[in-house]
C-alpha positions as CSV (number, residue, x, y, z in Angstrom):
1,M,-39.7,-5.2,-37.2
2,G,-37.8,-2.3,-39.0
3,E,-37.3,1.3,-37.7
4,R,-40.1,2.6,-40.1
5,E,-42.5,0.1,-38.7
6,V,-41.9,1.0,-35.1
7,D,-42.2,4.7,-35.9
8,R,-45.8,4.0,-37.6
9,S,-46.9,2.1,-34.7
10,V,-46.0,4.9,-32.2
11,H,-48.7,7.5,-31.6
12,E,-47.5,11.0,-31.1
13,R,-49.0,12.7,-28.0
14,A,-51.4,15.5,-28.9
15,Q,-50.4,19.0,-27.8
16,V,-53.1,19.8,-25.4
17,T,-53.8,21.7,-22.3
18,V,-55.8,20.1,-19.5
19,R,-57.6,22.6,-17.3
20,P,-60.7,22.7,-15.1
21,V,-64.1,23.2,-17.0
22,H,-65.7,26.6,-17.0
23,P,-69.4,27.1,-17.8
24,D,-68.3,28.9,-20.9
25,D,-66.9,25.5,-22.2
26,A,-70.6,24.3,-22.5
27,E,-70.5,24.5,-26.3
28,G,-67.3,22.9,-26.6
29,V,-68.3,20.0,-24.3
30,A,-71.6,19.6,-26.0
31,G,-69.6,19.4,-29.3
32,I,-67.5,16.4,-28.2
33,L,-70.7,14.6,-26.4
34,N,-73.4,15.0,-28.9
35,P,-71.6,13.3,-31.9
36,I,-70.6,10.3,-29.6
37,I,-74.1,10.2,-28.4
38,E,-75.4,10.2,-32.0
39,A,-72.9,7.5,-33.1
40,R,-75.0,5.3,-30.9
41,S,-72.0,2.9,-30.1
42,F,-69.8,4.5,-27.7
43,T,-72.0,5.4,-24.7
44,A,-75.1,4.6,-22.9
45,L,-76.3,8.1,-23.0
46,D,-78.9,8.3,-25.6
47,T,-80.2,11.9,-25.9
48,P,-78.0,14.9,-27.0
49,F,-77.5,17.8,-24.7
50,S,-78.3,21.3,-25.5
51,I,-75.6,24.0,-24.9
52,E,-77.7,25.5,-22.1
53,A,-78.3,22.1,-20.5
54,E,-74.5,21.5,-20.5
55,R,-73.8,24.9,-19.2
56,D,-76.2,24.1,-16.4
57,F,-74.6,20.8,-15.7
58,I,-71.2,22.4,-15.4
59,H,-72.4,25.2,-13.2
60,H,-74.0,22.8,-10.7
61,F,-71.2,20.2,-11.0
62,P,-70.6,18.8,-7.5
63,T,-68.0,20.6,-5.3
64,R,-66.4,17.2,-4.8
65,G,-66.3,16.4,-8.4
66,I,-63.4,16.6,-10.9
67,F,-64.3,18.0,-14.5
68,Y,-61.3,18.6,-16.9
69,V,-61.3,19.5,-20.5
70,A,-58.4,19.0,-22.9
71,V,-58.0,22.1,-25.3
72,A,-55.9,22.0,-28.3
73,G,-52.6,23.9,-27.8
74,T,-53.4,26.3,-25.1
75,H,-56.3,28.3,-26.3
76,G,-57.8,26.1,-29.2
77,P,-61.1,24.0,-29.3
78,I,-62.1,21.3,-26.7
79,V,-60.9,18.2,-27.8
80,G,-61.9,15.9,-25.0
81,F,-63.0,15.8,-21.2
82,Q,-63.1,13.8,-18.3
83,N,-65.4,14.1,-15.0
84,V,-65.5,12.3,-11.8
85,E,-68.7,12.5,-9.7
86,P,-69.5,11.4,-6.2
87,F,-70.6,7.7,-6.4
88,G,-73.5,8.2,-3.9
89,D,-74.6,11.2,-1.7
90,Y,-77.2,9.3,0.2
91,T,-74.4,7.8,2.5
92,H,-70.7,8.7,3.7
93,A,-70.0,4.9,3.1
94,F,-69.1,5.9,-0.4
95,D,-67.4,9.1,0.0
96,H,-64.1,7.7,-1.2
97,V,-65.7,6.6,-4.7
98,G,-65.9,8.6,-7.6
99,V,-67.6,7.7,-11.0
100,I,-65.5,8.5,-14.0
101,G,-66.5,9.2,-17.6
102,T,-64.0,10.1,-20.5
103,Y,-65.0,11.5,-23.9
104,V,-62.5,12.5,-26.6
105,D,-63.5,14.0,-30.1
106,L,-64.1,11.1,-32.6
107,S,-61.7,12.6,-35.0
108,R,-59.0,12.9,-32.2
109,R,-58.8,9.6,-30.7
110,R,-55.6,7.6,-30.3
111,Q,-53.6,10.7,-29.8
112,G,-52.9,10.6,-26.1
113,I,-55.5,13.0,-25.1
114,A,-57.4,10.6,-22.8
115,S,-53.9,9.9,-21.1
116,Q,-53.3,13.4,-20.5
117,L,-56.8,13.7,-18.9
118,F,-56.2,10.6,-16.8
119,D,-52.9,12.1,-15.5
120,A,-54.7,15.3,-14.4
121,T,-57.6,13.4,-12.9
122,F,-55.4,11.0,-10.9
123,A,-53.3,13.9,-9.6
124,A,-56.5,15.6,-8.3
125,A,-58.4,12.7,-7.0
126,P,-56.8,12.3,-3.7
127,A,-57.2,16.0,-2.7
128,K,-60.8,15.4,-3.3
129,G,-61.0,12.5,-0.9
130,Y,-61.2,9.9,-3.7
131,E,-59.4,6.6,-3.0
132,K,-61.2,4.5,-5.9
133,L,-62.7,5.4,-9.1
134,F,-65.4,3.5,-10.8
135,G,-67.3,3.4,-14.1
136,F,-69.2,1.6,-16.7
137,V,-68.0,0.9,-20.2
138,R,-70.3,-0.4,-23.2
139,A,-69.2,-4.2,-23.7
140,D,-69.2,-3.3,-27.4
141,N,-66.9,-0.4,-27.0
142,L,-63.6,-2.4,-26.8
143,P,-61.2,0.7,-27.6
144,A,-62.7,2.5,-24.5
145,L,-62.4,-0.4,-22.4
146,F,-58.7,-0.9,-23.4
147,T,-58.1,2.6,-22.7
148,Y,-59.3,2.4,-19.1
149,L,-57.4,-1.0,-18.6
150,R,-54.2,0.7,-19.8
151,H,-54.7,3.3,-17.2
152,G,-54.9,0.7,-14.2
153,F,-58.4,-0.1,-14.3
154,R,-59.8,-3.6,-14.0
155,A,-62.8,-5.2,-15.2
156,I,-64.9,-6.3,-12.1
157,G,-68.0,-7.5,-13.9
158,N,-70.6,-7.6,-16.6
159,A,-73.9,-6.0,-16.2
160,R,-76.1,-7.7,-18.8
161,K,-78.8,-5.9,-20.6
162,H,-77.7,-2.8,-18.6
163,A,-78.8,-0.2,-21.3
164,R,-81.5,-0.2,-24.0
165,I,-80.2,1.9,-27.0
166,D,-82.8,2.2,-29.7
167,G,-84.7,-0.9,-28.6
168,R,-81.4,-3.0,-28.3
169,F,-80.0,-4.2,-25.1
170,V,-76.3,-3.5,-24.4
171,D,-74.0,-5.0,-21.7
172,E,-71.9,-2.7,-19.8
173,I,-68.6,-3.7,-18.2
174,L,-67.9,-2.5,-14.7
175,I,-64.4,-1.2,-14.0
176,E,-62.7,0.2,-11.1
177,R,-59.2,1.4,-10.0
178,L,-57.8,1.9,-6.6
179,L,-55.9,5.0,-6.2
180,T,-54.1,4.2,-3.0
């Protein structure tokens, strides 16, 4: 493979700043999430969120949660976000497990934004008491699955007919990453 071919295969890392989410970010977060939901092929979420609903979600996000946004440059628009919520609050047996979700603007994928979000989340997770991250990825969303696998997750199962989107069943792949 020649130098030019190698150069084309390498993706430059987007210049982003990763920071904790603020309620004022609700419009930007909804602006990332709603087109992903409306595409009907990347997430099991099926109903777009209003800005006010997103603001309320951010405002009431669990104290033990982790919620980062990636903004273009230092003060630009939100281009992605990642959050981790406690797995179950009905028992302390799961206090070490967080459920992760990652979302990147459809026009900004494959620019290293998710990698920068993972770096920040992995750094913050132990201080919040997390030793394991767990998630679900649509089985038909191979780019997302490969992103998680590249970041140390492993597929641990297949939940058949786990979601129903527009009357069609979708399998989901269960993933996990041990942090310790």
